[in-house]
Structure formats: C-alpha cells, structure tokens
C-alpha positions in Angstrom: -23.2 -20.4 -29.9 -26.0 -19.6 -27.8 -27.5 -21.7 -25.0 -30.4 -20.8 -23.8 -30.5 -21.3 -19.7 -33.7 -21.2 -17.4 -33.6 -20.8 -13.4 -36.5 -22.1 -11.4 -36.3 -20.1 -8.4 -39.1 -22.2 -5.9 -39.8 -22.5 -2.7 -39.2 -26.7 -1.5 -41.3 -27.6 1.0 -40.5 -31.4 3.0 -43.1 -32.8 1.1 -40.9 -34.7 -1.9 -43.6 -35.4 -3.9 -44.8 -31.8 -4.1 -41.6 -31.4 -4.9 -41.3 -33.6 -7.9 -44.7 -32.1 -8.9 -42.6 -28.4 -8.8 -40.0 -29.7 -10.8 -42.2 -31.2 -13.5 -44.3 -27.8 -13.8 -40.9 -25.6 -14.4 -39.2 -28.3 -16.3 -42.1 -28.1 -19.0 -42.0 -24.3 -18.9 -38.2 -24.1 -19.5 -38.9 -26.5 -22.3 -41.6 -24.3 -24.0 -39.3 -21.4 -23.4 -36.9 -23.2 -25.9 -34.6 -23.7 -22.9 -31.4 -27.0 -23.2 -30.6 -26.4 -19.4 -32.9 -25.8 -16.4 -31.5 -25.3 -12.7 -33.3 -25.5 -9.4 -32.0 -25.1 -6.4 -30.1 -26.2 -3.8 -32.5 -29.0 -1.6 -35.1 -29.3 -4.0 -36.2 -32.3 -2.9 -36.4 -31.4 0.4 -36.1 -28.1 2.5 -33.5 -28.1 5.2 -34.6 -27.6 8.4 -35.6 -31.6 9.8 -33.9 -34.5 9.5 -32.1 -35.1 6.4 -31.5 -39.2 7.1 -34.8 -39.8 6.9 -35.4 -38.6 3.3 -32.4 -39.1 1.6 -32.9 -41.5 -1.7 -30.1 -43.3 -3.8 -29.5 -41.6 -7.1 -31.4 -44.5 -8.3 -34.2 -44.3 -6.4 -37.7 -43.0 -7.4 -37.2 -39.2 -6.6 -34.1 -38.9 -9.0 -35.9 -41.4 -11.8 -38.9 -39.4 -11.5 -36.8 -36.1 -12.4 -34.8 -38.8 -15.3 -38.1 -39.0 -16.8 -39.1 -35.8 -16.7 -36.3 -34.6 -18.3 -36.2 -37.0 -20.9 -40.0 -36.0 -21.9 -39.2 -32.5 -21.9 -35.7 -33.3 -24.1 -33.4 -30.9 -21.6 -31.0 -31.0 -19.3 -32.3 -30.6 -15.8 -30.1 -29.5 -12.6 -31.4 -30.2 -9.0 -30.6 -30.5 -5.5 -31.3 -33.6 -3.4 -29.7 -35.4 -0.7 -28.6 -38.8 -1.2 -27.2 -41.6 1.9 -23.4 -41.3 2.6 -21.6 -44.6 4.3 -20.6 -42.7 7.8 -24.5 -42.0 8.9 -24.9 -38.9 6.9 -26.1 -37.6 3.9 -24.6 -35.9 0.8 -26.1 -32.9 -0.3 -26.1 -33.5 -4.5 -27.0 -32.4 -7.6 -28.5 -34.3 -9.9 -27.7 -33.3 -13.6 -30.1 -35.2 -16.1 -31.6 -35.1 -19.4 -29.9 -34.1 -22.7 -27.2 -37.3 -23.2 -26.4 -36.2 -19.5 -26.8 -38.2 -16.8 -24.4 -37.2 -13.5 -24.3 -35.9 -10.2 -22.1 -33.6 -7.8 -21.9 -33.8 -4.2 -21.2 -30.3 -2.4 -17.5 -29.8 -1.5 -17.6 -27.1 0.9 -20.3 -27.6 3.7 -21.6 -24.8 5.3 -20.4 -24.5 8.9 -20.9 -20.7 9.1 -23.4 -18.1 10.4 -24.2 -20.4 13.5 -25.0 -23.6 10.8 -23.0 -26.6 11.1 -24.3 -28.6 7.7 -21.1 -30.9 8.4 -23.0 -32.3 11.1 -25.4 -34.6 9.3 -23.6 -33.9 5.7 -20.3 -35.5 4.6 -18.3 -33.4 2.2 -18.1 -34.3 -1.8 -14.4 -34.2 -3.4 -14.3 -34.1 -7.0 -15.4 -31.2 -9.2 -17.7 -32.0 -11.9 -17.9 -30.3 -15.3 -20.7 -31.9 -17.8 -21.4 -31.2 -21.5 -24.6 -29.6 -22.4 -24.7 -29.0 -26.7 -21.5 -29.0 -26.6 -20.7 -26.2 -23.8 -19.0 -27.1 -20.9 -21.0 -26.7 -17.2 -19.7 -26.6 -14.3 -21.4 -27.4 -10.9 -21.4 -25.8 -7.8 -23.6 -25.3 -4.3 -24.3 -22.7 -2.3 -21.5 -21.9 0.0 -19.0 -23.0 -2.6 -19.6 -19.6 -4.4 -17.3 -18.1 -1.5 -14.3 -20.4 -3.0 -13.0 -19.1 -5.9 -10.3 -21.8 -6.4 -13.4 -24.3 -7.4 -14.7 -22.1 -10.1 -11.1 -21.6 -11.5 -11.3 -25.1 -11.4 -14.0 -25.7 -13.2 -13.0 -22.9 -15.8 -9.6 -25.2 -16.3 -11.8 -28.5 -16.4 -13.5 -27.2 -19.6 -16.9 -24.7 -17.7 -17.9 -21.7 -19.9 -20.7 -21.7 -17.9 -20.8 -22.8 -14.0 -24.4 -23.3 -12.6 -25.0 -22.8 -8.3 -27.8 -24.1 -7.2 -28.2 -22.8 -3.6 -30.5 -22.5 -0.5 -28.9 -19.2 0.8 -29.3 -18.0 4.5 -30.9 -15.0 5.5 -29.7 -12.6 7.3 -28.2 -8.9 7.7 -26.5 -8.0 3.7 -26.7 -11.4 2.8 -28.6 -10.4 -0.7 -25.7 -8.1 -1.2 -23.3 -11.0 -0.4 -25.1 -13.6 -2.5 -25.2 -11.3 -5.6 -21.4 -9.8 -5.1 -19.8 -13.1 -5.0 -21.4 -14.5 -8.1 -20.4 -11.4 -9.9 -17.1 -11.8 -8.4 -16.7 -15.7 -9.1 -17.9 -14.7 -13.5 -14.8 -12.7 -13.2 -12.5 -14.9 -10.9 -13.1 -17.6 -13.8 -13.9 -15.5 -16.7 -17.3 -18.1 -17.0 -20.9 -17.5 -17.0 -22.1 -18.1 -13.6 -26.1 -18.7 -13.4 -26.7 -18.8 -9.9 -30.6 -20.2 -8.7 -31.7 -19.8 -5.4 -34.3 -20.9 -3.0 -37.2 -18.3 -3.3 -37.2 -16.5 0.1 -40.3 -18.5 2.0 -41.3 -15.1 3.2 -42.2 -13.7 -0.1 -44.1 -16.8 -0.5 -46.3 -16.2 2.4 -44.7 -18.7 4.6 -43.6 -18.4 8.5 -39.7 -18.9 9.3 -38.3 -20.7 12.5 -35.1 -21.5 13.4 -31.8 -21.0 11.6 -31.6 -23.5 8.7 -31.0 -21.5 5.1 -34.3 -21.4 3.4 -33.2 -19.3 0.5 -33.5 -15.4 -0.1 -34.2 -15.7 -3.8 -32.3 -13.1 -6.2 -31.2 -15.9 -8.5 -29.1 -14.3 -10.8 -27.3 -14.7 -14.2 -23.5 -13.0 -14.8 -21.1 -12.6 -17.8 -17.6 -13.3 -17.6 -17.4 -9.7 -17.5 -19.5 -9.6 -14.2 -22.3 -7.8 -16.1 -25.5 -9.0 -15.1 -27.7 -10.5 -17.7 -30.7 -11.3 -15.9 -31.8 -11.2 -12.4 -35.4 -12.1 -10.0 -36.5 -11.0 -6.7 -37.3 -12.5 -3.7 -40.5 -14.3 -4.9 -41.1 -17.3 -7.1 -40.4 -16.9 -10.7 -38.5 -18.8 -13.7 -35.8 -16.6 -15.1 -34.6 -17.5 -18.8 -31.5 -16.1 -20.5 -29.8 -16.4 -23.9 -25.6 -17.2 -23.0 -23.4 -16.6 -26.3 -20.6 -18.9 -25.4 -18.2 -17.2 -27.8 -18.1 -14.5 -25.5 -15.8 -16.7 -23.3 -12.9 -17.0 -25.5 -13.2 -13.1 -26.5 -13.0 -12.2 -22.5 -9.8 -14.6 -21.8 -8.0 -13.0 -24.7 -8.6 -9.8 -23.1 -8.5 -10.4 -19.4 -6.5 -13.5 -18.8 -7.0 -14.3 -15.0 -6.4 -17.8 -15.4 -3.1 -18.1 -17.7 -1.4 -14.7 -15.3 -2.6 -16.3 -12.0 0.3 -17.6 -9.7 -1.0 -19.4 -7.1 
C-alpha cells in the first residue's frame, strides 16, 4: 500500500502559541497535499536554549490538546515535539502522536550528552520504544540523538515498524549535515525500514542570529527507502516535503536483504 507522508521543516520560536499557529498552518498544508501523516521536528512547542521547566506542559495540557484538535480537524496523524514534566525536577523530551485514531507519545531515550551539550542536565530519559499504526502501517518513533543508535531502529522493526519517523533539532557544526543524512540512510539499511527524518530548519536560513551551543537545527529533512535510496530531501530553509511511501517494498527488501534475520547480536 502507499502512505503519503509530509515532513514540516520549521523554525520553532520560544513562544508556544506562535509555534502552535505554525503547526496549524502546516497540518492544513499537509492535509491539502493528501498526506495521512505529518511529522514536525523535536522541540516544536518551544525551541532549545532557554529553561525548559518553565514551558513544559502535561500531555493533557492546552498545547497538546490544541494539536489534537488540529489533527482531528484535518483528519490526519500528527507527530510534534514538546516538553512534558518529569517527576524528578527535569522534563521529558516528548513526541506527541495524535489523530487518525492514534493518541500516544514517545519520550526520547538517548539524550544528547555530546558535542559540548548536556541534555541530561535538564531532561529525563524515556525507557520504552514506541510503534503506532497509521492506516494499517507500523510507524516507529525516534528523536534526534536516537538516530546514532541502530539497535533502537532494529527493535522498532522487530515490533512492526515499516517506517520510522525521526523528529530532530540537530546541532550545527562541521560535518553535522553530512552525519545527519548519512545516519538516516544507515538506519534505513540497518533496519530495512523507511526513514522519514524531520529536522528544525536552520535558523540562520530563516534570518535569525544564533548564539550559544543549543541544538537549533540544520534543516536537510530527508526520506530514505529501506535500501538507503533518498526519496526526498529539503535544504536548510523552512519547507514542506511530501513523499509517497510504498510499504510493500519493506517485505520485498527483507527477502533479499535479511539483515534482521541474519544478525547475531
């Protein structure tokens, strides 16, 4: 079967209400394009770089409920990054998955304690991988730094994912765009699933000045087939990428490239 997917590459601000307006606009555009699933970046609700405890909201709070209403009006499934309270003084880096008969969430498992940034100082890790079903297709969820850990993507494939979506706010720096695209292609091959990786747009491409080391995005959202073929790719600026995914391809690829069946570790 064919599943049409949109990636909404945006630049989040520090104003959750303004970001919600952006979500509503992009959800409507994805629905107009015929997509059944629209993926937003990590930190869609509020960008990194300021204290997150002040902006975290529960999954039944006003921001999440507004995204639910938006998804329900459009009749499609929405994945959007937000921050939710944790019980230990930190927050959780959460993907809300809602609409189209789905209402779930994924808390980021691998926290970005790398390249001079310590996400674990303010964010508590999740523990459980998540696969949801959209129009009969298994969809795995991953967030940003998760992309560097192939075991998670193989676990999602074991649990029925034909497509794994990655929501990110990728840190800038030398070679980081190349790493982003390389890792997306590698995870597709590791797990023989489609990968749809949606990053925050590069704020510089949106005309903003960047200060500090917070990961704010480099753009270059990408959709990759189970053979590592790039099916669609944006540049660094904001944009909407829409791609048709033939999910029957997954079974065919796994017959000829049975890496999941052949692995020993």
